[in-house]
N, C-alpha and C positions, 0 to 999 in steps of 0.2 A: 200529527200531534205526537210529541214525545211523552212517554210515560216514565215517571221516576219510580223508584222503589216505594216511595210514599204512596203514589197513586195506586200501584198494584196491591200493596199491602192493605190499604183501606178498602179497596173494592172487594178483595177476598174476605176481609173482615165483615163487611156489610152482607156479602153473599152467605157466609156461614151463619151469621147471626140471624139472617132472614130465614134460612132453612130451619134453624133451631126453633125460632118463634113459630114458624109454620107447623113444625112437628108438634109443638106444645098446643097450639090452637086446634089442630086437627084431632089430637088426642082428647082434648077437653070437649070439643064441639061434636065429635062423632063417635069416637071409640068408647069412651067411658059412658056416654049416653046410651049407646047401643048395647054394650054388654051389661049395663046396669039393669036391663030388662030381663036378664037371664035368671034362672033359678040359682040357688047358692052354689051347688056343685059346678054347674056350667060356667058361672061367673068366675069363681076361683080358679078353675082349671084353665079357662081362656086367659086370665091374667097371668097365671103361672107360665103358660106357654109363650105369651108375648114378652114377658120379662126375660125369659131365657133366650129368645131369638133376637131381641133388640140389641143385645151386647154383641156388636160386630165391628170390624174396622171402620166401615163408613160412618156408622153411628158415632163412634168414638171421635172421629175427625170433626163431624158436624157439632157434636155436643161440647167437646173440650176446646176445639179450634178457636172459637170466639174469645175465650179467655186468653190463651197464649198469643194469638194474633193481636188481641187488644193491648197486651203488654208491649208487644213489638211496636205497634202503632203509637203508643204513648211515648216510647223511646224515640221513634222516628220523627215525631212531631213536637218533641220537647222544647225546641227553640222557636216554635211558631208564635207569632204575636197574634193575639185575638182569641176568640172563644173556642177554637177548634180543640185545643188541648184539654180544656175543661169539659167540653162535651164528651170527648173520648174518655176521660177519667170517670165521669158520672155514668156513662153508658156501660163501661166495663165493671164499675162497682155494682150497678144493678144486675148485670149478668152474673157476676161472681157471687154476690150475696143471695139474690133471688132465684138463681137457677142452680148453680153448682153447690153452694152450701146447703140450700134447702133439699136438694137431691141427696147429697151425701149423708146429711144428718136427719133427714125426714123420710123421704121416699125409699131410699135404699134399705134402711132397717125394716121398714114395712114389707118391702119386696123379699128380704131375707126371711122374715117370719113366714110369709106365704110359701116361699120356695122350700123351706124345711118341712112343710106340712105334707103328709101323705094323705091326699084327698080320697084316695080309693078305700082307705080304711076308716075314714071319719064318718061318724053318725050324722044324721040330718041336723041334730042339735049342735054338734061340733062345727059343722059347716056354717050354720047360722051365726054362731059365736065368732068364728074366725072372720067371716065377712063383716060382722059388726065391728070387730077390732081394726079392720083394714080399710074398708071402702070409704067411709066419710073422711077419715084422717088423710088418706092418700089423695082423694080428690081435692080436699082443701089445700094441701101442700102443692098439688099440681096446679091449682088455680094461681097460686103465688108465682110459680114458675112461668105460667102463661103470661101473666101481667108483666112480670119483670123482663122476660125475653122480648116482649112486644115493645116495652118502653125502651129497652136497649137498642133494638132495631130502629125504632123511630128516631132516636137521638143520632144514631149513625147515619141515617139518611140525611139528617140535617148537616152533618159534616161534609157530605158531598155537595150540598147546595151553597156552602160558604165559598165565596170567591177568594182565590188566593192571589 
């Protein structure tokens, strides 16, 4: 079987979107659930350290790759007749709005607030206040990312099932 640039591009798009959705699901299902049981200092410290370590080249590829590959796929499939182009557009819109924009304008500002905090000098009351400012908002925003990335991934799977 011959593989065109369209085949390769959409397979890589599905893979990266699936990895991103899996990361979001795992974070929601296990990580925030587990660290949510910690005391205020341990919770905030763990979150600070994870936020600092997650920004790495592989994460950047998995996190931003679906958007840029999505745009490439929209271009590659622009002349296709049928639902595939619309499914791609809707999928990328879910990813862009529900993952990237929510992250940039919701989760990242909260991460920055946490990162600027010197936890070692904070009182128990300060730690409680910071956690209250951070945890519920961050988890709510992350839930949006989890749902959006999962919808995007599911739609992209549908594109693979469409006969050409």
